C-alpha positions in Angstrom: -4.6 -15.4 -10.7 -1.7 -12.9 -10.9 1.6 -13.9 -9.5 4.9 -12.0 -9.2 8.5 -13.2 -9.3 11.4 -12.0 -7.3 13.1 -11.0 -10.5 10.5 -8.3 -11.2 11.4 -4.7 -10.6 9.8 -2.9 -7.6 8.1 -0.6 -10.1 6.5 -3.6 -11.9 5.3 -5.0 -8.6 3.5 -1.8 -7.7 1.9 -1.8 -11.2 0.5 -5.3 -10.5 -1.0 -4.0 -7.3 -0.2 -0.8 -5.4 -1.1 -2.5 -2.2 2.1 -4.5 -2.5 3.8 -1.4 -1.1 2.3 -2.1 2.3 3.8 -5.6 2.4 7.3 -4.2 1.5 7.0 -1.4 4.0 6.0 -3.8 6.8 9.0 -5.9 5.9 11.2 -2.8 6.5 11.7 -1.7 2.9 10.8 1.9 3.4 12.4 3.3 0.3 10.1 1.8 -2.3 9.1 5.3 -3.5 12.7 6.2 -4.3 13.4 6.4 -8.0 16.4 4.1 -7.8 14.3 1.5 -5.9 11.8 1.5 -8.8 14.4 0.0 -11.1 15.7 -2.7 -8.6 14.4 -6.2 -8.7 12.8 -7.6 -5.6 15.9 -9.8 -5.2 18.2 -6.8 -5.4 16.2 -4.7 -3.0 15.9 -7.6 -0.5 19.7 -8.1 -0.6 20.4 -4.4 0.1 18.0 -4.6 3.1 19.2 -7.9 4.4 15.9 -9.6 3.6 14.9 -13.0 2.2 13.6 -12.4 -1.4 12.0 -15.9 -1.5 10.0 -15.1 1.7 8.9 -11.8 0.3 7.9 -13.4 -3.0 5.8 -16.0 -1.2 4.1 -13.3 1.0 3.2 -11.1 -2.0 1.9 -14.1 -4.0 -0.2 -15.2 -1.0 -1.6 -11.7 -0.8 -2.5 -11.7 -4.5 -4.0 -15.1 -4.3 -6.3 -14.0 -1.5 -7.7 -11.1 -3.5 
């Protein structure tokens, strides 16, 4: 089973599974296609958007586990 960590870059997350983009967009992170966002960690991107990186990490890992 593949798992991600909140320290991974957004670009790395999307390489694990492009469908992670939908999770991030539903959370309000609409700039995931932006070149600068690709180099930010999930933690950094969550902080910029006022989100909880731990919660996003759990949601993404639950999604990956269900596949």
